[in-house]
mmCIF file of the N, C-alpha and C atoms, coordinates in Angstrom:
data_MODEL
# 
_entry.id   MODEL 
# 
loop_
_atom_site.group_PDB 
_atom_site.id 
_atom_site.type_symbol 
_atom_site.label_atom_id 
_atom_site.label_alt_id 
_atom_site.label_comp_id 
_atom_site.label_asym_id 
_atom_site.label_entity_id 
_atom_site.label_seq_id 
_atom_site.pdbx_PDB_ins_code 
_atom_site.Cartn_x 
_atom_site.Cartn_y 
_atom_site.Cartn_z 
_atom_site.occupancy 
_atom_site.B_iso_or_equiv 
_atom_site.pdbx_formal_charge 
_atom_site.auth_seq_id 
_atom_site.auth_comp_id 
_atom_site.auth_asym_id 
_atom_site.auth_atom_id 
_atom_site.pdbx_PDB_model_num 
ATOM 1   N N  . MET A 1 1  ? -58.413 130.054 -81.141 1.00 0.00 ? 1  MET A N  1 
ATOM 2   C CA . MET A 1 1  ? -57.502 130.459 -80.102 1.00 0.00 ? 1  MET A CA 1 
ATOM 3   C C  . MET A 1 1  ? -57.823 129.679 -78.831 1.00 0.00 ? 1  MET A C  1 
ATOM 4   N N  . GLN A 1 2  ? -56.766 129.194 -78.153 1.00 0.00 ? 2  GLN A N  1 
ATOM 5   C CA . GLN A 1 2  ? -56.965 128.436 -76.927 1.00 0.00 ? 2  GLN A CA 1 
ATOM 6   C C  . GLN A 1 2  ? -57.170 129.388 -75.762 1.00 0.00 ? 2  GLN A C  1 
ATOM 7   N N  . LYS A 1 3  ? -57.993 128.993 -74.837 1.00 0.00 ? 3  LYS A N  1 
ATOM 8   C CA . LYS A 1 3  ? -58.200 129.776 -73.628 1.00 0.00 ? 3  LYS A CA 1 
ATOM 9   C C  . LYS A 1 3  ? -57.238 129.293 -72.558 1.00 0.00 ? 3  LYS A C  1 
ATOM 10  N N  . HIS A 1 4  ? -57.044 130.129 -71.535 1.00 0.00 ? 4  HIS A N  1 
ATOM 11  C CA . HIS A 1 4  ? -56.019 129.794 -70.540 1.00 0.00 ? 4  HIS A CA 1 
ATOM 12  C C  . HIS A 1 4  ? -56.304 128.503 -69.794 1.00 0.00 ? 4  HIS A C  1 
ATOM 13  N N  . GLN A 1 5  ? -57.561 128.032 -69.742 1.00 0.00 ? 5  GLN A N  1 
ATOM 14  C CA . GLN A 1 5  ? -57.819 126.758 -69.078 1.00 0.00 ? 5  GLN A CA 1 
ATOM 15  C C  . GLN A 1 5  ? -57.103 125.621 -69.810 1.00 0.00 ? 5  GLN A C  1 
ATOM 16  N N  . ASP A 1 6  ? -56.902 125.784 -71.111 1.00 0.00 ? 6  ASP A N  1 
ATOM 17  C CA . ASP A 1 6  ? -56.265 124.758 -71.918 1.00 0.00 ? 6  ASP A CA 1 
ATOM 18  C C  . ASP A 1 6  ? -54.740 124.815 -71.814 1.00 0.00 ? 6  ASP A C  1 
ATOM 19  N N  . LEU A 1 7  ? -54.227 125.937 -71.363 1.00 0.00 ? 7  LEU A N  1 
ATOM 20  C CA . LEU A 1 7  ? -52.782 126.126 -71.260 1.00 0.00 ? 7  LEU A CA 1 
ATOM 21  C C  . LEU A 1 7  ? -52.436 126.567 -69.841 1.00 0.00 ? 7  LEU A C  1 
ATOM 22  N N  . PRO A 1 8  ? -52.028 125.642 -68.991 1.00 0.00 ? 8  PRO A N  1 
ATOM 23  C CA . PRO A 1 8  ? -51.756 125.997 -67.588 1.00 0.00 ? 8  PRO A CA 1 
ATOM 24  C C  . PRO A 1 8  ? -50.736 127.122 -67.444 1.00 0.00 ? 8  PRO A C  1 
ATOM 25  N N  . GLU A 1 9  ? -49.778 127.207 -68.374 1.00 0.00 ? 9  GLU A N  1 
ATOM 26  C CA . GLU A 1 9  ? -48.766 128.254 -68.284 1.00 0.00 ? 9  GLU A CA 1 
ATOM 27  C C  . GLU A 1 9  ? -49.397 129.640 -68.395 1.00 0.00 ? 9  GLU A C  1 
ATOM 28  N N  . LEU A 1 10 ? -50.419 129.765 -69.233 1.00 0.00 ? 10 LEU A N  1 
ATOM 29  C CA . LEU A 1 10 ? -51.106 131.050 -69.380 1.00 0.00 ? 10 LEU A CA 1 
ATOM 30  C C  . LEU A 1 10 ? -51.856 131.401 -68.108 1.00 0.00 ? 10 LEU A C  1 
ATOM 31  N N  . HIS A 1 11 ? -52.468 130.422 -67.505 1.00 0.00 ? 11 HIS A N  1 
ATOM 32  C CA . HIS A 1 11 ? -53.169 130.667 -66.242 1.00 0.00 ? 11 HIS A CA 1 
ATOM 33  C C  . HIS A 1 11 ? -52.170 131.147 -65.193 1.00 0.00 ? 11 HIS A C  1 
ATOM 34  N N  . ASN A 1 12 ? -51.012 130.503 -65.126 1.00 0.00 ? 12 ASN A N  1 
ATOM 35  C CA . ASN A 1 12 ? -49.975 130.912 -64.181 1.00 0.00 ? 12 ASN A CA 1 
ATOM 36  C C  . ASN A 1 12 ? -49.474 132.310 -64.498 1.00 0.00 ? 12 ASN A C  1 
ATOM 37  N N  . LEU A 1 13 ? -49.259 132.588 -65.781 1.00 0.00 ? 13 LEU A N  1 
ATOM 38  C CA . LEU A 1 13 ? -48.791 133.910 -66.175 1.00 0.00 ? 13 LEU A CA 1 
ATOM 39  C C  . LEU A 1 13 ? -49.782 134.981 -65.737 1.00 0.00 ? 13 LEU A C  1 
ATOM 40  N N  . SER A 1 14 ? -51.045 134.775 -66.019 1.00 0.00 ? 14 SER A N  1 
ATOM 41  C CA . SER A 1 14 ? -52.040 135.796 -65.659 1.00 0.00 ? 14 SER A CA 1 
ATOM 42  C C  . SER A 1 14 ? -52.091 135.993 -64.149 1.00 0.00 ? 14 SER A C  1 
ATOM 43  N N  . ASN A 1 15 ? -52.090 134.923 -63.375 1.00 0.00 ? 15 ASN A N  1 
ATOM 44  C CA . ASN A 1 15 ? -52.092 135.046 -61.912 1.00 0.00 ? 15 ASN A CA 1 
ATOM 45  C C  . ASN A 1 15 ? -50.833 135.735 -61.404 1.00 0.00 ? 15 ASN A C  1 
ATOM 46  N N  . ASN A 1 16 ? -49.694 135.373 -61.967 1.00 0.00 ? 16 ASN A N  1 
ATOM 47  C CA . ASN A 1 16 ? -48.439 135.988 -61.539 1.00 0.00 ? 16 ASN A CA 1 
ATOM 48  C C  . ASN A 1 16 ? -48.406 137.475 -61.852 1.00 0.00 ? 16 ASN A C  1 
ATOM 49  N N  . LEU A 1 17 ? -48.896 137.852 -63.033 1.00 0.00 ? 17 LEU A N  1 
ATOM 50  C CA . LEU A 1 17 ? -48.915 139.275 -63.384 1.00 0.00 ? 17 LEU A CA 1 
ATOM 51  C C  . LEU A 1 17 ? -49.811 140.061 -62.428 1.00 0.00 ? 17 LEU A C  1 
ATOM 52  N N  . ILE A 1 18 ? -50.950 139.506 -62.111 1.00 0.00 ? 18 ILE A N  1 
ATOM 53  C CA . ILE A 1 18 ? -51.862 140.173 -61.172 1.00 0.00 ? 18 ILE A CA 1 
ATOM 54  C C  . ILE A 1 18 ? -51.177 140.358 -59.818 1.00 0.00 ? 18 ILE A C  1 
ATOM 55  N N  . ASN A 1 19 ? -50.576 139.288 -59.302 1.00 0.00 ? 19 ASN A N  1 
ATOM 56  C CA . ASN A 1 19 ? -49.925 139.351 -57.988 1.00 0.00 ? 19 ASN A CA 1 
ATOM 57  C C  . ASN A 1 19 ? -48.755 140.321 -57.978 1.00 0.00 ? 19 ASN A C  1 
ATOM 58  N N  . LEU A 1 20 ? -47.923 140.270 -59.014 1.00 0.00 ? 20 LEU A N  1 
ATOM 59  C CA . LEU A 1 20 ? -46.761 141.160 -59.075 1.00 0.00 ? 20 LEU A CA 1 
ATOM 60  C C  . LEU A 1 20 ? -47.188 142.622 -59.176 1.00 0.00 ? 20 LEU A C  1 
ATOM 61  N N  . ARG A 1 21 ? -48.202 142.884 -59.974 1.00 0.00 ? 21 ARG A N  1 
ATOM 62  C CA . ARG A 1 21 ? -48.696 144.254 -60.123 1.00 0.00 ? 21 ARG A CA 1 
ATOM 63  C C  . ARG A 1 21 ? -49.247 144.773 -58.795 1.00 0.00 ? 21 ARG A C  1 
ATOM 64  N N  . LYS A 1 22 ? -50.012 143.945 -58.119 1.00 0.00 ? 22 LYS A N  1 
ATOM 65  C CA . LYS A 1 22 ? -50.597 144.360 -56.838 1.00 0.00 ? 22 LYS A CA 1 
ATOM 66  C C  . LYS A 1 22 ? -49.519 144.570 -55.777 1.00 0.00 ? 22 LYS A C  1 
ATOM 67  N N  . GLN A 1 23 ? -48.460 143.754 -55.812 1.00 0.00 ? 23 GLN A N  1 
ATOM 68  C CA . GLN A 1 23 ? -47.356 143.933 -54.864 1.00 0.00 ? 23 GLN A CA 1 
ATOM 69  C C  . GLN A 1 23 ? -46.702 145.293 -55.040 1.00 0.00 ? 23 GLN A C  1 
ATOM 70  N N  . LYS A 1 24 ? -46.673 145.779 -56.281 1.00 0.00 ? 24 LYS A N  1 
ATOM 71  C CA . LYS A 1 24 ? -46.096 147.094 -56.560 1.00 0.00 ? 24 LYS A CA 1 
ATOM 72  C C  . LYS A 1 24 ? -47.107 148.217 -56.332 1.00 0.00 ? 24 LYS A C  1 
ATOM 73  N N  . GLY A 1 25 ? -48.357 147.853 -56.065 1.00 0.00 ? 25 GLY A N  1 
ATOM 74  C CA . GLY A 1 25 ? -49.378 148.858 -55.828 1.00 0.00 ? 25 GLY A CA 1 
ATOM 75  C C  . GLY A 1 25 ? -49.750 149.648 -57.070 1.00 0.00 ? 25 GLY A C  1 
ATOM 76  N N  . LEU A 1 26 ? -49.713 148.994 -58.219 1.00 0.00 ? 26 LEU A N  1 
ATOM 77  C CA . LEU A 1 26 ? -49.983 149.661 -59.487 1.00 0.00 ? 26 LEU A CA 1 
ATOM 78  C C  . LEU A 1 26 ? -51.290 149.179 -60.102 1.00 0.00 ? 26 LEU A C  1 
ATOM 79  N N  . THR A 1 27 ? -51.861 150.022 -60.941 1.00 0.00 ? 27 THR A N  1 
ATOM 80  C CA . THR A 1 27 ? -53.031 149.632 -61.717 1.00 0.00 ? 27 THR A CA 1 
ATOM 81  C C  . THR A 1 27 ? -52.572 149.038 -63.044 1.00 0.00 ? 27 THR A C  1 
ATOM 82  N N  . GLN A 1 28 ? -53.478 148.389 -63.731 1.00 0.00 ? 28 GLN A N  1 
ATOM 83  C CA . GLN A 1 28 ? -53.171 147.865 -65.061 1.00 0.00 ? 28 GLN A CA 1 
ATOM 84  C C  . GLN A 1 28 ? -52.756 149.003 -65.990 1.00 0.00 ? 28 GLN A C  1 
ATOM 85  N N  . GLN A 1 29 ? -53.409 150.124 -65.894 1.00 0.00 ? 29 GLN A N  1 
ATOM 86  C CA . GLN A 1 29 ? -53.085 151.268 -66.749 1.00 0.00 ? 29 GLN A CA 1 
ATOM 87  C C  . GLN A 1 29 ? -51.681 151.787 -66.467 1.00 0.00 ? 29 GLN A C  1 
ATOM 88  N N  . GLU A 1 30 ? -51.293 151.813 -65.201 1.00 0.00 ? 30 GLU A N  1 
ATOM 89  C CA . GLU A 1 30 ? -49.951 152.290 -64.857 1.00 0.00 ? 30 GLU A CA 1 
ATOM 90  C C  . GLU A 1 30 ? -48.885 151.358 -65.406 1.00 0.00 ? 30 GLU A C  1 
ATOM 91  N N  . VAL A 1 31 ? -49.086 150.062 -65.269 1.00 0.00 ? 31 VAL A N  1 
ATOM 92  C CA . VAL A 1 31 ? -48.113 149.098 -65.791 1.00 0.00 ? 31 VAL A CA 1 
ATOM 93  C C  . VAL A 1 31 ? -48.022 149.227 -67.309 1.00 0.00 ? 31 VAL A C  1 
ATOM 94  N N  . SER A 1 32 ? -49.157 149.260 -67.965 1.00 0.00 ? 32 SER A N  1 
ATOM 95  C CA . SER A 1 32 ? -49.133 149.337 -69.428 1.00 0.00 ? 32 SER A CA 1 
ATOM 96  C C  . SER A 1 32 ? -48.444 150.613 -69.895 1.00 0.00 ? 32 SER A C  1 
ATOM 97  N N  . ALA A 1 33 ? -48.677 151.731 -69.216 1.00 0.00 ? 33 ALA A N  1 
ATOM 98  C CA . ALA A 1 33 ? -48.040 152.995 -69.599 1.00 0.00 ? 33 ALA A CA 1 
ATOM 99  C C  . ALA A 1 33 ? -46.527 152.930 -69.393 1.00 0.00 ? 33 ALA A C  1 
ATOM 100 N N  . LYS A 1 34 ? -46.095 152.366 -68.261 1.00 0.00 ? 34 LYS A N  1 
ATOM 101 C CA . LYS A 1 34 ? -44.659 152.279 -67.973 1.00 0.00 ? 34 LYS A CA 1 
ATOM 102 C C  . LYS A 1 34 ? -43.929 151.384 -68.967 1.00 0.00 ? 34 LYS A C  1 
ATOM 103 N N  . LEU A 1 35 ? -44.632 150.368 -69.494 1.00 0.00 ? 35 LEU A N  1 
ATOM 104 C CA . LEU A 1 35 ? -44.002 149.427 -70.424 1.00 0.00 ? 35 LEU A CA 1 
ATOM 105 C C  . LEU A 1 35 ? -44.291 149.752 -71.886 1.00 0.00 ? 35 LEU A C  1 
ATOM 106 N N  . ASN A 1 36 ? -45.044 150.824 -72.109 1.00 0.00 ? 36 ASN A N  1 
ATOM 107 C CA . ASN A 1 36 ? -45.417 151.199 -73.470 1.00 0.00 ? 36 ASN A CA 1 
ATOM 108 C C  . ASN A 1 36 ? -46.143 150.064 -74.189 1.00 0.00 ? 36 ASN A C  1 
ATOM 109 N N  . ILE A 1 37 ? -47.072 149.458 -73.452 1.00 0.00 ? 37 ILE A N  1 
ATOM 110 C CA . ILE A 1 37 ? -47.943 148.394 -73.967 1.00 0.00 ? 37 ILE A CA 1 
ATOM 111 C C  . ILE A 1 37 ? -49.364 148.949 -73.885 1.00 0.00 ? 37 ILE A C  1 
ATOM 112 N N  . THR A 1 38 ? -50.197 148.641 -74.846 1.00 0.00 ? 38 THR A N  1 
ATOM 113 C CA . THR A 1 38 ? -51.559 149.151 -74.756 1.00 0.00 ? 38 THR A CA 1 
ATOM 114 C C  . THR A 1 38 ? -52.241 148.564 -73.518 1.00 0.00 ? 38 THR A C  1 
ATOM 115 N N  . TYR A 1 39 ? -53.129 149.355 -72.949 1.00 0.00 ? 39 TYR A N  1 
ATOM 116 C CA . TYR A 1 39 ? -53.880 148.908 -71.786 1.00 0.00 ? 39 TYR A CA 1 
ATOM 117 C C  . TYR A 1 39 ? -54.649 147.629 -72.104 1.00 0.00 ? 39 TYR A C  1 
ATOM 118 N N  . GLN A 1 40 ? -55.255 147.582 -73.278 1.00 0.00 ? 40 GLN A N  1 
ATOM 119 C CA . GLN A 1 40 ? -56.049 146.414 -73.669 1.00 0.00 ? 40 GLN A CA 1 
ATOM 120 C C  . GLN A 1 40 ? -55.180 145.157 -73.745 1.00 0.00 ? 40 GLN A C  1 
ATOM 121 N N  . SER A 1 41 ? -53.968 145.304 -74.247 1.00 0.00 ? 41 SER A N  1 
ATOM 122 C CA . SER A 1 41 ? -53.066 144.147 -74.327 1.00 0.00 ? 41 SER A CA 1 
ATOM 123 C C  . SER A 1 41 ? -52.686 143.666 -72.938 1.00 0.00 ? 41 SER A C  1 
ATOM 124 N N  . TYR A 1 42 ? -52.292 144.601 -72.075 1.00 0.00 ? 42 TYR A N  1 
ATOM 125 C CA . TYR A 1 42 ? -51.898 144.191 -70.731 1.00 0.00 ? 42 TYR A CA 1 
ATOM 126 C C  . TYR A 1 42 ? -53.069 143.551 -69.996 1.00 0.00 ? 42 TYR A C  1 
ATOM 127 N N  . GLN A 1 43 ? -54.235 144.140 -70.130 1.00 0.00 ? 43 GLN A N  1 
ATOM 128 C CA . GLN A 1 43 ? -55.425 143.586 -69.492 1.00 0.00 ? 43 GLN A CA 1 
ATOM 129 C C  . GLN A 1 43 ? -55.674 142.161 -69.983 1.00 0.00 ? 43 GLN A C  1 
ATOM 130 N N  . ALA A 1 44 ? -55.502 141.927 -71.268 1.00 0.00 ? 44 ALA A N  1 
ATOM 131 C CA . ALA A 1 44 ? -55.698 140.592 -71.843 1.00 0.00 ? 44 ALA A CA 1 
ATOM 132 C C  . ALA A 1 44 ? -54.667 139.607 -71.291 1.00 0.00 ? 44 ALA A C  1 
ATOM 133 N N  . TYR A 1 45 ? -53.441 140.060 -71.022 1.00 0.00 ? 45 TYR A N  1 
ATOM 134 C CA . TYR A 1 45 ? -52.437 139.175 -70.417 1.00 0.00 ? 45 TYR A CA 1 
ATOM 135 C C  . TYR A 1 45 ? -52.906 138.734 -69.033 1.00 0.00 ? 45 TYR A C  1 
ATOM 136 N N  . GLU A 1 46 ? -53.423 139.683 -68.254 1.00 0.00 ? 46 GLU A N  1 
ATOM 137 C CA . GLU A 1 46 ? -53.890 139.330 -66.915 1.00 0.00 ? 46 GLU A CA 1 
ATOM 138 C C  . GLU A 1 46 ? -55.137 138.455 -66.957 1.00 0.00 ? 46 GLU A C  1 
ATOM 139 N N  . LEU A 1 47 ? -55.969 138.640 -67.958 1.00 0.00 ? 47 LEU A N  1 
ATOM 140 C CA . LEU A 1 47 ? -57.169 137.810 -68.093 1.00 0.00 ? 47 LEU A CA 1 
ATOM 141 C C  . LEU A 1 47 ? -56.847 136.425 -68.658 1.00 0.00 ? 47 LEU A C  1 
ATOM 142 N N  . GLY A 1 48 ? -55.667 136.283 -69.236 1.00 0.00 ? 48 GLY A N  1 
ATOM 143 C CA . GLY A 1 48 ? -55.282 135.019 -69.842 1.00 0.00 ? 48 GLY A CA 1 
ATOM 144 C C  . GLY A 1 48 ? -55.894 134.812 -71.211 1.00 0.00 ? 48 GLY A C  1 
ATOM 145 N N  . SER A 1 49 ? -56.395 135.871 -71.804 1.00 0.00 ? 49 SER A N  1 
ATOM 146 C CA . SER A 1 49 ? -57.013 135.748 -73.121 1.00 0.00 ? 49 SER A CA 1 
ATOM 147 C C  . SER A 1 49 ? -56.044 136.057 -74.256 1.00 0.00 ? 49 SER A C  1 
ATOM 148 N N  . ALA A 1 50 ? -54.830 136.491 -73.900 1.00 0.00 ? 50 ALA A N  1 
ATOM 149 C CA . ALA A 1 50 ? -53.797 136.750 -74.909 1.00 0.00 ? 50 ALA A CA 1 
ATOM 150 C C  . ALA A 1 50 ? -52.435 136.478 -74.281 1.00 0.00 ? 50 ALA A C  1 
ATOM 151 N N  . THR A 1 51 ? -51.493 136.131 -75.118 1.00 0.00 ? 51 THR A N  1 
ATOM 152 C CA . THR A 1 51 ? -50.127 135.931 -74.648 1.00 0.00 ? 51 THR A CA 1 
ATOM 153 C C  . THR A 1 51 ? -49.263 137.088 -75.125 1.00 0.00 ? 51 THR A C  1 
ATOM 154 N N  . PRO A 1 52 ? -48.351 137.524 -74.295 1.00 0.00 ? 52 PRO A N  1 
ATOM 155 C CA . PRO A 1 52 ? -47.479 138.626 -74.723 1.00 0.00 ? 52 PRO A CA 1 
ATOM 156 C C  . PRO A 1 52 ? -46.503 138.162 -75.803 1.00 0.00 ? 52 PRO A C  1 
ATOM 157 N N  . SER A 1 53 ? -46.150 139.094 -76.665 1.00 0.00 ? 53 SER A N  1 
ATOM 158 C CA . SER A 1 53 ? -45.090 138.823 -77.629 1.00 0.00 ? 53 SER A CA 1 
ATOM 159 C C  . SER A 1 53 ? -43.803 138.592 -76.841 1.00 0.00 ? 53 SER A C  1 
ATOM 160 N N  . LEU A 1 54 ? -42.801 138.075 -77.497 1.00 0.00 ? 54 LEU A N  1 
ATOM 161 C CA . LEU A 1 54 ? -41.522 137.832 -76.825 1.00 0.00 ? 54 LEU A CA 1 
ATOM 162 C C  . LEU A 1 54 ? -40.966 139.134 -76.257 1.00 0.00 ? 54 LEU A C  1 
ATOM 163 N N  . ILE A 1 55 ? -41.048 140.199 -77.027 1.00 0.00 ? 55 ILE A N  1 
ATOM 164 C CA . ILE A 1 55 ? -40.550 141.508 -76.565 1.00 0.00 ? 55 ILE A CA 1 
ATOM 165 C C  . ILE A 1 55 ? -41.302 141.945 -75.308 1.00 0.00 ? 55 ILE A C  1 
ATOM 166 N N  . ASN A 1 56 ? -42.618 141.832 -75.323 1.00 0.00 ? 56 ASN A N  1 
ATOM 167 C CA . ASN A 1 56 ? -43.399 142.243 -74.156 1.00 0.00 ? 56 ASN A CA 1 
ATOM 168 C C  . ASN A 1 56 ? -43.184 141.312 -72.973 1.00 0.00 ? 56 ASN A C  1 
ATOM 169 N N  . PHE A 1 57 ? -42.985 140.044 -73.240 1.00 0.00 ? 57 PHE A N  1 
ATOM 170 C CA . PHE A 1 57 ? -42.691 139.091 -72.170 1.00 0.00 ? 57 PHE A CA 1 
ATOM 171 C C  . PHE A 1 57 ? -41.395 139.487 -71.462 1.00 0.00 ? 57 PHE A C  1 
ATOM 172 N N  . ILE A 1 58 ? -40.396 139.847 -72.239 1.00 0.00 ? 58 ILE A N  1 
ATOM 173 C CA . ILE A 1 58 ? -39.112 140.289 -71.680 1.00 0.00 ? 58 ILE A CA 1 
ATOM 174 C C  . ILE A 1 58 ? -39.296 141.578 -70.883 1.00 0.00 ? 58 ILE A C  1 
ATOM 175 N N  . LYS A 1 59 ? -40.064 142.517 -71.436 1.00 0.00 ? 59 LYS A N  1 
ATOM 176 C CA . LYS A 1 59 ? -40.343 143.767 -70.722 1.00 0.00 ? 59 LYS A CA 1 
ATOM 177 C C  . LYS A 1 59 ? -41.008 143.500 -69.375 1.00 0.00 ? 59 LYS A C  1 
ATOM 178 N N  . LEU A 1 60 ? -41.967 142.589 -69.369 1.00 0.00 ? 60 LEU A N  1 
ATOM 179 C CA . LEU A 1 60 ? -42.682 142.269 -68.131 1.00 0.00 ? 60 LEU A CA 1 
ATOM 180 C C  . LEU A 1 60 ? -41.736 141.690 -67.087 1.00 0.00 ? 60 LEU A C  1 
ATOM 181 N N  . ALA A 1 61 ? -40.904 140.737 -67.487 1.00 0.00 ? 61 ALA A N  1 
ATOM 182 C CA . ALA A 1 61 ? -39.973 140.122 -66.541 1.00 0.00 ? 61 ALA A CA 1 
ATOM 183 C C  . ALA A 1 61 ? -38.998 141.154 -65.977 1.00 0.00 ? 61 ALA A C  1 
ATOM 184 N N  . LYS A 1 62 ? -38.492 142.017 -66.833 1.00 0.00 ? 62 LYS A N  1 
ATOM 185 C CA . LYS A 1 62 ? -37.550 143.044 -66.367 1.00 0.00 ? 62 LYS A CA 1 
ATOM 186 C C  . LYS A 1 62 ? -38.245 144.046 -65.452 1.00 0.00 ? 62 LYS A C  1 
ATOM 187 N N  . PHE A 1 63 ? -39.427 144.473 -65.835 1.00 0.00 ? 63 PHE A N  1 
ATOM 188 C CA . PHE A 1 63 ? -40.156 145.459 -65.036 1.00 0.00 ? 63 PHE A CA 1 
ATOM 189 C C  . PHE A 1 63 ? -40.458 144.921 -63.640 1.00 0.00 ? 63 PHE A C  1 
ATOM 190 N N  . PHE A 1 64 ? -40.899 143.677 -63.557 1.00 0.00 ? 64 PHE A N  1 
ATOM 191 C CA . PHE A 1 64 ? -41.243 143.090 -62.269 1.00 0.00 ? 64 PHE A CA 1 
ATOM 192 C C  . PHE A 1 64 ? -40.022 142.469 -61.585 1.00 0.00 ? 64 PHE A C  1 
ATOM 193 N N  . ASP A 1 65 ? -38.867 142.520 -62.257 1.00 0.00 ? 65 ASP A N  1 
ATOM 194 C CA . ASP A 1 65 ? -37.601 142.029 -61.704 1.00 0.00 ? 65 ASP A CA 1 
ATOM 195 C C  . ASP A 1 65 ? -37.702 140.560 -61.285 1.00 0.00 ? 65 ASP A C  1 
ATOM 196 N N  . VAL A 1 66 ? -38.200 139.749 -62.220 1.00 0.00 ? 66 VAL A N  1 
ATOM 197 C CA . VAL A 1 66 ? -38.323 138.311 -61.991 1.00 0.00 ? 66 VAL A CA 1 
ATOM 198 C C  . VAL A 1 66 ? -37.752 137.570 -63.200 1.00 0.00 ? 66 VAL A C  1 
ATOM 199 N N  . SER A 1 67 ? -37.459 136.304 -62.997 1.00 0.00 ? 67 SER A N  1 
ATOM 200 C CA . SER A 1 67 ? -36.957 135.498 -64.111 1.00 0.00 ? 67 SER A CA 1 
ATOM 201 C C  . SER A 1 67 ? -38.097 135.175 -65.061 1.00 0.00 ? 67 SER A C  1 
ATOM 202 N N  . TYR A 1 68 ? -37.738 134.841 -66.271 1.00 0.00 ? 68 TYR A N  1 
ATOM 203 C CA . TYR A 1 68 ? -38.736 134.468 -67.270 1.00 0.00 ? 68 TYR A CA 1 
ATOM 204 C C  . TYR A 1 68 ? -39.529 133.248 -66.790 1.00 0.00 ? 68 TYR A C  1 
ATOM 205 N N  . ASN A 1 69 ? -38.811 132.278 -66.252 1.00 0.00 ? 69 ASN A N  1 
ATOM 206 C CA . ASN A 1 69 ? -39.473 131.062 -65.780 1.00 0.00 ? 69 ASN A CA 1 
ATOM 207 C C  . ASN A 1 69 ? -40.468 131.343 -64.667 1.00 0.00 ? 69 ASN A C  1 
ATOM 208 N N  . SER A 1 70 ? -40.122 132.250 -63.780 1.00 0.00 ? 70 SER A N  1 
ATOM 209 C CA . SER A 1 70 ? -41.021 132.503 -62.639 1.00 0.00 ? 70 SER A CA 1 
ATOM 210 C C  . SER A 1 70 ? -42.331 133.137 -63.088 1.00 0.00 ? 70 SER A C  1 
ATOM 211 N N  . LEU A 1 71 ? -42.361 133.795 -64.233 1.00 0.00 ? 71 LEU A N  1 
ATOM 212 C CA . LEU A 1 71 ? -43.614 134.339 -64.735 1.00 0.00 ? 71 LEU A CA 1 
ATOM 213 C C  . LEU A 1 71 ? -44.574 133.219 -65.133 1.00 0.00 ? 71 LEU A C  1 
ATOM 214 N N  . LEU A 1 72 ? -44.033 132.066 -65.476 1.00 0.00 ? 72 LEU A N  1 
ATOM 215 C CA . LEU A 1 72 ? -44.860 130.958 -65.971 1.00 0.00 ? 72 LEU A CA 1 
ATOM 216 C C  . LEU A 1 72 ? -45.095 129.870 -64.927 1.00 0.00 ? 72 LEU A C  1 
ATOM 217 N N  . GLU A 1 73 ? -44.406 129.937 -63.811 1.00 0.00 ? 73 GLU A N  1 
ATOM 218 C CA . GLU A 1 73 ? -44.521 128.866 -62.798 1.00 0.00 ? 73 GLU A CA 1 
ATOM 219 C C  . GLU A 1 73 ? -45.734 129.070 -61.920 1.00 0.00 ? 73 GLU A C  1 
# 
């Protein structure tokens, strides 16, 4: 498995998720509960150690009200 240093998009995704979550004043547990994603999975997205499935990627973009591209930029 590649680490986020090898995939700049993953690094951007993890940073963007952290920033968006903090802007909403939410914890990782709150976001994961609202999206029906396990806490461990969401935490791994923010750490850049896992990539969300397409379904979860869509959920994240809708929840944070951002475009799909902006999650990766």
